[in-house]
N, C-alpha and C positions, 0 to 999 in steps of 0.2 A: 701393170696398169691397176691391178688390184691394191699394190703397195702405194702408188699415188692417191688413191681414193682413201685409204686408211690414214694416210698422213693429212690429207685434206679435212677428213672427218674430225681427226684428233685437234687440228688447229681450230677449228670452229668450236669445238667443245670448250678449249681453253678460253677463247674469246668470251663465249656465253657465262664461264665461271667468274672470270675477271668482271663482267658486267654485273653479274648478280652481287658479287662482293661490294663493287662500287655502290649499287643501289642501297645495300644493307647499311654500308657505312654513312650514306647519305640520311638513311632513316634514323640512324642512331644520333647523328649530330643535329637531327630535327626535334629531338626530345625537348620538352621544356627545360631550361636551365635550372629552375628551382625544383629539383625532384626530392628534396628533404623537407617539404612543407610540413609533415606531421613532426618531424624531429624540431623544426624551428619553433612550431607552436608549443610543444612540450618544453623545450628549454626556456621559452619565456614564461609559461604558466606554471611550472612546477615549484618556483620558489613561493608562489602564493597559496600552494596546496599544504594543508597540515595534517598531521596524525593526531587523532584524538584519543587519548587513553583516560578511561573513567573508572572510579572505584565507587561501588555501591555496596551497601550493608543490607543483608537479607536475614530475616528472623526464621530460623528453623525450629519447629515444634516436634518435640519427641513424639514417635508413634505410641509411647507409653503414657501420654498425657492423661487419660482418664483415670490411670491408677494413682496419681498424684492426689487425687481426692481423698485417698485413704491416708490418714496422718502417719500411720506406721510405716507405709511404703515410702512416704516423702522424707520421714526421719532418716531412713537407713539408706536410700538411694538418690537422694536429691544432689548430694555433691559428686556422685559417680555418673548419674544420667541426668544431667540438667533438663528441666522442663523445656527451657528455651535457650537457644544460644544465638549470639549474633556471627554471621558469616560474611567475610568480605568476598565481594564479586568483582573481578575485573572485566573491563569490556574494552572494545576497541572500535573506532571508526574513522572517518575522514572529514574534513571540513575544507573551506576555501576562504580566503580574505577578499571582501568585496569594498571594503573601505580601508584607506591607508591608516587610519588611527585606530585599528585594532578590532574592527568588527568582522565576525567570522560566520558564514552561513554553514549549517549543518543540519542533520535530521533530529527531530525531537526524540525519536526512540533511542539515539545514540547517547543523548545526555540526561534523559529522563531519570530524575531521583538519584543522580550522581552526587556523591559527598565530596569527591574530588574530581577535577578535570586537568588534565595536564596536555598542553599544546605544543606540538614539536614541529619545527620547520625543516626543510631540505638541508639547511646549512647547520643543523644540530642545535640551534636555539631552542630554549625550552621556557614556556610561560605557563603561569597558573590562570587558568580560564574560569569564567563566570557566566551563567546563563542570565541573560537580561530579558529575554522574551522567548515564549515558546507557544506552539498551537499544535495539539494532538490532531486536530481534524484534518490539517493538511500534512502532519508530520515534518513541520519546519521548526528550527530553533535558531537563535542568535546568540554567539557566544562572544564575550568581549575580554580582550587581554590588554594588558597596559603596555602599549607599545605605540610608536609612531612611525611614519615614512615607510610603511610596509608595503612589499609589492602586492598588486591586486590583480584579480581577473574581472574584466568588464563583463556586466550583466547583457545579454543579448535579447533577442525577441523571439521566444519559442513558438508564438502564433505564425511568425514568417518561416519558420523552419519547414524544409520539405522532406516529404518521405522518400528516402533513397540517398539522401546527402550523407557525406562522411562525417562522422563523429569520433571524439576521443574521450575516453574515461580515464581519470588518474585517480589513484587511491592507495589504500592500506589493506589490501586482501590478505587475511590471516596474518596481518603483522608485517607483510612484505612491502616496506615503506616506498611510497611513490611509484607504484607499479603502473604502467601504461598498457592499455588496450585499445584496439581500433575496430570499428564497424560502422554500420549504417543506422539511420533512424529508420527503423522498422515499420513503425505506425505511430499514430496520434490518438489521443482521445480514449485510451484504454481505461476501463474501470477495473480495479484489481482490489482484493481483500489481502490484507497483511497485518502483521502485529499479533501478539498473544491474544487481543481481544477480537480479532477478526474484524477490524475496522475497513470499511469499503472506501477506497480512495478513488476520486474521480478524475477523467481526463488526463491519465498519465501518458508519458512518452515511452515507447518500446524501442530498444535497441539489441542488436546482436553483439556490440562490444561486450566482453567478457566482464560481468560484474559478480563478485563473490563476497561472502560475509567479511565486513571491514571496509568495503568499498562506500558503505552507506555514508552519506553526506557529503561525497566527493564531486566534483563538477563533471557534467558531460558537456564537452567543448566542440563547438563548430570549427569549420576551416578558417573563419575570421579571428580565431582565439577568443571567441565570446562564450561564456557559459549560457547554455540554453536549457539546462537542466541540473537537477540534484539528484545523483544516483541513490537509489533507495531501496529497491527490492529485487528479488530473484524469484524463480519458480524453481524450487529444488529438484522437481521431477523432469525438468526440460534442460535442453542445451541451446544456449544462443538467444535466450530470452530474459533481458533484464528490463528495468522499469526506472524512470527518473520523472520527478516532480517537474512541470514545466516551469521555467524561471519566471514567467509572467505571473504565475500564481504567488510565487515568493514575493515578486516586486509589489504586488498589489497589497500586501500585508505588512512589509518590512517597516514602514513608518509607525504602524501601531505596535509591532513587537518591540521596537527600540524605545519608543517613548512612553507605553503604557504597559509593556511587558505581557501582553496578551492581545487577542483579536476579538474585538466586539463585534457581534454578529446579531442579525435580525432573527426574529422568532415568529412564526404564524401560529402553531400550537395546533397543528392537526396531525392525525395518523393517516397516511396515504398508502395506496396501492395502485399498481397499474391496471388497466382494463384488459380484458381479453375480449376477443369477438363475441364470445357468447354473453359476456357481462354487458358489453355495449348494446348489444340488441335487446337485453333485458331494460335497460335504461333509455331505450329510445334513441340511441345515436347511431348514425350511419356508419362512423369508423371508430375503432378502439383507440382513440386519442384522448388524452387528458389524463388528470390525476384524481382518482376516486378517493373521496374522504370517507375512511372507515371508522374515524372516531375523533372526537373533539377534546382538547384539553380544558378541564373546567377553569371558567374565568380567564382564559387565554384570549389573544386577539381575535382569532377565529370565530369564537363563541360571542364576544362582544359585537363582532361585525354581522352575526345573523347567519353564518355559515352553519350547515347541519350535516349530520352524518347521512350519505347518500348523494350529496352534491358532487358533481364533477367539475373540477376546475379546468378551465379551458384557456384563460389569458390572465397575465398579470401585468397592469399598465401597458396593455396593447401587445406584450410579447406572448406568442403562442406557446402553450403548455402541452407538448404530445406525449410526455412521460414525467414519471416522478422525478428523474434525475433533473429535468430542465427546471421543474418547479423548485426543487432544493437550490440549484445554483442561482436562480432568479431571486429568491428569497435572500439568500445569503449576499448577493450583491448590494443590498440594501443596508441601512443603518437603523437602528432601533429608533423608533418615533415616527419613521416615515410613514406617510399615508399612501397607500396603494389601492388602485381599481382592480378588483377581482371579478372576472367574468365567469360564471358557473352555470352549470346545466342542471335545472331542477325541475322535475315532473313535466318534461317536454317543451320547456321554456329556458331561454337564455336571459339571466338577470344580472345586473352588476351590483356588488356591494363595495362598500370602502373599508379598509381595515387599517388599523394602525399598529404597526409592527411593534412587538416587544423584543426584550433582550433575550438572547440564548442562556446567559448565565444563570445557572440554577433552574433552567428548564431543560427538558429533554430535546435533543435535537430531533429534527423532523423524522420520526421513526417510519420505517417501511415494514409492513407486514410480510410474513414469510411466504414465499410463493408457493410452497409446498407444505404439506401436513404428513408427518410420519407418525403421529400419534403418540408422542413420548417427548419427555424432558430429559436434558442430559447437563451434566455439570463437571468441572474439573475434579480430579481425584484430590481431596483434601484429606488431612490426618483424621478429621472427623467423620468423613464419609468411609474412609478406609477401615476405620473401626467399627461403623454401623454395620457395612456389609461384608466385613472380614475380608477385605481385598488383599491380594498379593501383589498386584500390578502397581508400578510407580508412574507409568504414562497411560495415555488414553483418556477417553471420557466415560463416565459412569452414568447409567440410566438410573434417575431418581424418581420418575413418575411414568406411568403408563396409562393411556386413556382407553377406558373400556370400549371395546367395539372398533378401536382404531386400527391401523395398519400393523403397528408393533405388537398390539395385543394379538391380533390374528396370527402374526408370525411367531407368536410363543415368547417374546421377549418380556423381561421382568426387571423390576428395580434390582441393583446390584450387579447386573450384567455390565461388563466393561467392553466398550467398542474399541478395538485396536486397528481396523482398517476399514475403509469405505472404498469399494471399487478397487480393491488391491493397492490403495494408497495407505501409507501409515499415518494413524492419528495419534499425536502426542499430547494435544491440549484443545481447548475450546476454539482457538484460532484455526487450527488444521481441520476440526470438524466443520466449522462455519464455511470455511473456504471449499470444503468438499461438497456439501450440500448446496450450496449457492450455484453449483454447476447442474443441479438436477431439475429436471422439469416435471410438472405434474404428470403421471401416468407411467413414468419410467420406474423401472425397477432396479435397486441398487443392490449390491452384495456387501454386506457387512461380515467382518471377522470378529466374532464375540468370544469373550473368556468369561466362563462361569465356573466357579469352584475349581479353578486351576486347570480347566480344559477348554480348548479353544475349538470353535466350530464355525462353519459359514451359514449365514442366514440371508435369503434373499427377501427384500423389503420393497413393496410398492408404493410410491410417493402418491398422495392423494392431493388434490386441490384444496386449499383452505377454504372453510366456509365463512362467508361474510357475517 
């Protein structure tokens, strides 16, 4: 009896196993037929992606330059130790063809100041490239090559892109031609600081598709095979965080770049800062919304319109201005010569003025006051500063001024000190410095690594709120 039960149990186990295998087979056959959609998109898009190799000429000044003022030194050492010499610097990046008659999109920083530009396609064809238009404010450039009937990547709609959707990056990281990485659109509307000058760029796309040096200028592609972004920046201290310029930003200026070589922007002529709740209360506002006018450019559009220091800009042509970024974007969306209605808060009342916008060329961009005060001024390490302070360091930023009674003075810092780290992040230049301090809020204490006379030590420094 026990033997029969055992055989019966074995029989039903076999039936169950066969049933499960059938279900699994059914599940496999129910998968979408096109499981290689990414490979298909890459195969179609890659011929339009190009490697961009550049050659720039940099001028190197000898650290012994001050001694060249001595005729005797110059006579005996000029041929051995030249005061200046030209050094070729090679660069690499990526671009992609958006028009079949040889128009290529890339980053401005990839081709900036390039003496030579070589464009290489997937099939090995090489062309000499020429920058026909560039814009440092958006980090976008258009390169032209002499060719026709080229493969292209269509430009999509970055505004319609959804956070979480799959994206593909194709580029030239570290010279590894046509490398493909895949991820998702992690976020939209990110402001980031990038470049040697610490330029703040607005409204970037964030992705976890791997982006490395050399990817700059390459396309960020959606599953429709459309470019929705131009890959441009990474956070070197993070993993899975890359940024791309929204393609709609590029589309809005392409015509100007191609026909005029630059972007003509409107200019209001004010120095602005965000409101804090405490400041809003002092100005009699219920909410900390608006852009506070901290200064006026002489003879600029704002001054001619009657805008004064201490005014709070609330609206421009009916568009609400909750912060300085919105004001900047709203002004930039206009053309020089446009007349705009500006609603401002002054002495407890709302008034409206008309301003005729000027052109940004030759005028400062809408500057923003620093949100913190460290009581010191820093600069790049130049041969002149290295000589003045007898510096040994080649990277970092050097303190060139300290405000009496300020945070830096209280912490014992002095001109000639070199800042090597901020909050344990390496500082190589002004761009690194500005990126680091942009994350600091008033009242926070930051940790600096200082080099002085060849010795390093840490200094805690409390950031204060700037005085208006």
